[in-house]
C-alpha positions in Angstrom: -20.1 113.2 61.6 -22.6 110.7 62.9 -25.0 109.1 60.5 -27.8 109.4 63.0 -29.0 112.3 65.1 -29.3 112.0 68.9 -33.0 112.8 68.6 -33.6 109.6 66.6 -35.5 107.1 68.9 -33.3 104.3 67.8 -30.2 106.1 69.1 -32.0 107.0 72.4 -32.8 103.3 72.8 -29.2 102.3 72.3 -28.1 105.0 74.8 -30.4 103.6 77.5 -28.6 100.2 77.2 -25.1 101.7 77.8 -24.0 101.0 81.4 -21.3 103.1 82.9 -18.9 101.1 85.1 -16.4 103.2 87.1 -12.7 102.4 86.3 -13.6 100.2 83.4 -12.3 99.4 80.9 -8.8 99.0 82.2 -6.3 101.2 80.4 -5.3 99.8 77.0 -7.0 98.4 73.9 -9.4 95.6 74.7 -10.9 93.0 72.4 -14.4 94.6 72.3 -13.8 95.7 68.7 -13.8 92.0 67.8 -17.6 92.1 68.3 -17.9 94.5 65.4 -14.9 94.0 63.1 -15.6 90.5 61.7 -19.2 91.0 60.8 -18.4 94.3 59.1 -15.5 92.7 57.2 -17.9 89.9 56.1 -20.6 92.3 55.1 -18.2 94.4 52.9 -16.3 91.5 51.5 -13.0 92.4 53.2 -10.6 90.4 55.3 -10.4 90.9 59.1 -7.0 91.8 60.5 -6.9 91.8 64.4 -4.7 94.4 66.1 -4.0 93.4 69.7 -2.1 94.1 72.8 1.5 92.8 73.0 1.9 89.0 73.2 -1.8 88.2 72.3 -1.1 87.2 68.7 0.9 84.1 67.7 3.8 84.3 65.3 5.8 87.2 64.0 4.3 90.7 64.6 5.1 94.3 64.0 4.1 96.8 66.7 3.2 100.5 67.2 3.8 102.1 70.6 1.6 105.1 71.5 1.0 107.5 74.3 -2.3 107.7 76.2 -3.6 110.2 78.7 -2.6 107.7 81.5 0.6 106.2 80.1 1.9 104.1 77.2 0.5 101.2 75.3 1.3 99.2 72.2 -0.6 97.5 69.3 0.6 94.5 67.4 -0.4 93.1 64.0 0.8 89.9 62.2 3.6 90.5 59.7 2.1 90.1 56.2 -1.5 90.5 57.3 -1.8 93.6 55.1 -0.2 94.1 51.8 1.0 97.5 50.4 -1.8 99.3 48.5 -4.7 97.5 50.4 -7.5 99.7 51.7 -8.3 99.5 55.3 -11.3 100.4 57.6 -10.3 100.7 61.2 -13.2 99.5 63.5 -13.3 99.9 67.3 -16.0 100.1 69.9 -15.1 103.5 71.2 -13.2 106.7 70.4 -12.2 108.8 73.3 -8.9 110.7 72.9 -8.1 109.0 69.6 -4.8 107.4 70.7 -5.8 103.9 69.9 -7.3 104.7 66.4 -4.2 106.8 65.6 -1.9 104.0 66.5 -3.9 101.5 64.4 -3.8 103.9 61.4 0.0 104.4 61.9 0.6 100.6 62.1 -1.4 100.0 58.9 0.1 102.9 57.0 3.6 101.7 58.0 3.1 98.5 56.0 1.7 100.5 53.0 -2.1 100.2 53.6 -4.4 103.1 52.8 -6.7 103.8 55.8 -9.8 105.1 54.1 -12.1 105.4 57.1 -12.6 104.7 60.8 -15.8 103.4 62.5 -16.7 103.3 66.1 -19.9 102.4 68.0 -19.5 105.2 70.5 -17.7 108.6 70.5 -17.0 110.7 73.5 -16.8 114.0 71.7 -15.8 116.0 74.7 -12.4 114.3 74.6 -11.8 115.5 71.0 -10.3 112.3 69.6 -11.8 112.9 66.2 -9.4 115.9 65.8 -6.4 113.5 66.0 -7.5 111.5 63.0 -5.8 113.8 60.4 -9.1 114.3 58.5 -9.9 110.6 58.1 -13.6 110.1 57.9 -15.1 108.7 61.2 -18.5 107.0 61.2 -20.1 106.9 64.7 -23.4 105.4 65.7 -23.7 107.1 69.1 -22.2 110.2 70.6 -22.1 109.9 74.4 -21.5 113.0 76.5 
């Protein structure tokens, strides 16, 4: 559930700043979540662990392949970046169908982390991605129809 209501003038102001660009972003996870992840990690006293497309991270990685509405993709994370029992917040810019967030949760849980919540700037509720998160809390700033 969103923390803010669509009627809130602050949310309306944010919505007016969202530009729709046809055929963008290109299919697959992008690095836009990096805009939000590090400052949130700093604010809550947590470490930041990047999850990226294949061959974007140096060193040894583990990966999670997932299916999207338009094909397949993969996320990678550094080996040893997360220890068993650590709590994780998954942050991304957008949730649409939920494929990327689910893959991120699966990757973190495979190494023993406890995903406690997800947070996204924008949700496209019509694509029902929230329903794929297995009941994990999802914080969203803006719902965009």
